[in-house]
N, C-alpha and C positions, 0 to 999 in steps of 0.2 A: 560462406561469408558470415560476418557477425555484425549486429547492429548495437550501437551503444545507446545510453539513455537519452542523449541529445539528438539521436537520429543519424549520427555519422556512421556510415557503413564501410567496412573494410572487406575487399575481395581477397580471398586467400584460400589456401588448402589447409583444412583443419586436421591436425595430426592426432591430438588426444587432449584429454582434460583430466584434472584431478579435483580435489575439493576446493582448491584456491585459484588455479590457473588454467587458462586455455592455451594450448600450444599450437602455433600455426606458422605457415610459410606464406608471406605476402605474394600477391600476384607479381609476376616478372622478377622474382627473387628466388634465391636458393638458401637463404639464411633463415633458420628457425627463430621465431620470436614468441614472446608470451604476453598475455594480457590478463590482468586480474579479473576473475569472474564478477567481482563487485562492480565492474565498469561495463559489463555486458548485459544488454536488455534481452536479447535472444540470439541464437545462431542457427543457421540453416544452410542447405546446399542448393545447387542449381535445379534439383528435382523437387524443390519445395518440401523437403523432409527436414524436420527440426532436430538439431543436436542438443539444444539446451534452451530451457525457459527459465528466466529469473523469477524470483519470488514476486517482484513488482509486476512483471508481466502477467503472472497468474492472478494476482490481486486485482489488477486492472480489469481483467476479464470477468472476475467475480462481481465487480462493481457495475459493469456494463449490463450484465444479464438482468432480464426482467425490467428493462426500461423501454421507453419509446425514443425515437430519434431518427437520425439519418446515417447511412453508411456511404462513404465515398471510396471508390475503388481507384487503383492506379491507372486503369484504362479510361477514367474520366466519367464513369457512371455514378449516379446518385440514387440510392434506394431508401425510400421512407419505410420505416418499420414500426410495428406496434408491440413487438416482442423480439428478443434475440437470445440465443443460447450458443455455447461454444463446445466443440469437440476438440479437446487439446491433445489429440492423437499425434504422436511424433512423426508418423508416416504420412497421414492424410489429415492435417489440421483444417477444420471447417467451422464456419459460422452458419447456424440455422436461423434464417431471417424470416419472421412472420410479417408479411407485407400488409395483409388485412385478414379478416375472418376466414376467407375462402382461399387465400393464396399465400404460399410460402416458397422459399427457395434456399438452396445451399450455396455458399460462396467460399472459395478457398481463402483461409485466413490470411495467407501471405499476399493475396491480391488486394487486400484492403489497405488503403492509404491512411484513413482515419475514420473514427466514429464520433458523431456529435450527439450526445444524449440530451434528454430533458433535464430540468434542474432538480428533479427528485434525487439526483445524485448527491445533492448537498446534505442529505441525511448523514453521510459520512463526515461532513464538516461539523455537524452538530455533535456527533459522537466524539470526534477528536477534540472539539472545544471543551466538552464536558470533562474528558479525561485530563486535558492539560491544566484545568483549574482544580479538579477534584483531588487528583493524586498528590500535588504539592501540599495541600492541607493535611492529607492523611499521613504523608511522610514526615512533615514537620511535627505533627502531633505525636507520632511514634518516636521521633527523635527526642522530643521534649520529655516523653515518658521514660525513655532510656536514661537521659541525663539526670532526671529527678528521682530515679528509682530508689525506693527505700526498702532494703531487705528485711526490715523489722515489721513492715506492714504486710497484710494478706494480699495475694495476687489480684483477686477479682475487684475488691473496692478500689485498689490503686489504679488499675486499668480503667475502671469505670469513671473515676474522677477526672481522668484526662480526656477520654473520648466523649464524655457528655457535653463538653464545650461546643461540639459540632451539632448538637441537637436543639430543637426548639423546646419550649416548655410544654410538657404533656403530663398532666397531673395523674392520669390513669396508670402510667408506668413509673410514677415517682419522680418525674422531672418537673419540679415546681417552678424553676426559673429557666429562661432561655439561656443557652450557652453563650459565653462571651465571644466566641468565634463565629457563632451561627449567622449573625447579620452580615459579616464580611464574606462568609462562605456563600450565602445565598445571593449576594450582589455580584460577586466575582464570576460565578458560573454563567449567568446569562450574558454578561459582558464578553466573556471568553468565547461563548458559543456564537454570538453575533459577529465578533471580530473574525472568527474562523470562517464563517459563512461568507462574509464580505470579501475576505482575502481570496477564497477559492473562486468566488464569482468573478472577481477582477482578473484572476489568473486563468480564467476559463478552464477550470478543472473538469468541466463536462465534456471536454474534447480529448479523445484518446488517440494517440498516433500509433500506427503499426509499421508500415513499410514506407520509407521515403520515396517520393516520386522519382527523384534523382539521387544517385549514390552519394553525392557530396552536399545534398540539401539536408539541413538539420530540421528538427522539429521546432514548433513554436515554443515549447516548454519541455523541461526534463520530465521523463516518464517514471522516474524513480519515486517510490513511496517510502517515506520514513516511518518506521515502526520500531519503537523501543523494545517491544517484545521480540520482534524478529532479530534485532541486533543481538540481544542476549542469547537467543536460540542459536544463531550462527557462531557466536563466541564459544558457546558450550560445545557445539559440534566440532569446532576446530581443536579445542582442547582434547576432546575425546579421540579425534583422529590422530593427534600427536602421541597420545598415550598408547593407542593400539599399534601405531607405527614403531 
């Protein structure tokens, strides 16, 4: 069976996979169907052996590790923990849960319904908020440099004249005046970080869903993580695959 990002679970016989598609035969059917791997959170069989982990699934595990919180299992148990780590083995996926200084336990990863961490997880919101505000300034400055490029001038002074707009006045390195963009730059970043943190807090991004309690029950939120870097990486891999094919 495979689980989608919203928690919808499809019971099926998984035939095969390639870089883009998962081929399967739905339960009580003989017709083969496909689903794009972009829509699949993870896939596993009746013996709790995993066929496929999405990038978002792995990234969620990385974010949960080294936090404190609660683990909720599909059998109804609740485990408070002070630390947690994951073994993403395809045959025996497990979570190592440290309950206190003297007690720890292993739990099958696929028997976990959800994990609720502390709000230290918002450090990822801070990072995202910074990137969302920082990179547009950098891209626009680079675009401005490209549009105003003067082939008659030397490279270094020309580049410096554009990018020094992003810096404050520092006399020791020759910056006598604060860059015209610096004030906007330093006010937008904190605002972006705060908005990002408030958004993730409201969306309860400290709760990570794993296995739905019921097959037709969906998660409270989508578990897909957007990453521009990952989008570019997947695009490059697809192009490379088509060239090799």
